[in-house]
N, C-alpha and C positions, 0 to 999 in steps of 0.2 A: 224571350223574344224569338221571333221566327223570321227567317229570310231565305234567300236563294244564293247558292254558291256562284260568285262571279269569276274568281280565279282560284286555282289550287296548284301548288308546285309540289309534286311528290318527292322531290329531292330535298327541299328545305322543310316540307311538311307545314307550310304556312300558306295563307291565302287571304281572300276577302269575300265578302257577301254583301248583298243589298237587302236591307230590311224592307218590309212590306210597304213602308212609307217612302222608299227610295234612298234612305240614308245609307251610305256606304260604311262598312266597318271592316277592319282588318283583324285577323287572328294570328298569333304566333304558333310556332311548332309546339310549344308546351300545352296550349289549349287543345290542339289536335290530338296530341299523345294522350291527354286525359280522357279522350272519348273512347279509346279502345278500338277505334276504327282503323282500317288499313288504307282507305282511299276515299276520296270525294269526287264526284263528277260535277262538271259545270252545269248549272241549272237545277241542281239537286236542292230540295227543301231541307233546311236544317233549323234546329233550335239551338240557341246559344245562351249559356249562363254567363253573367258577368259579375265581377266583384263590386264593392261599394264604390270604387273609383271609375267604374264603367269599362274596365279592361276585361275582354272576354277570357273567361276562365275554362270554358269547356264548350266543345261543339258536338251536338248530338243529332241523330236522325230521329225525327218525331215518330213515336210509337215504339221505338227500340230502346231498351234501357241500357 
């Protein structure tokens, strides 16, 4: 799934995004930590991976492994 970062708190390392259809999703620090990234910008495009229950497992920048 892809979306756009709506909020990101560098202290808690958690945030939220809007999917392309407008659906809001939140992600926990664990999902951000799995990405290997250091920071996310508001409005940045991301790809998210979720588990079978729909919980976001990892946040990635498209095109960057």
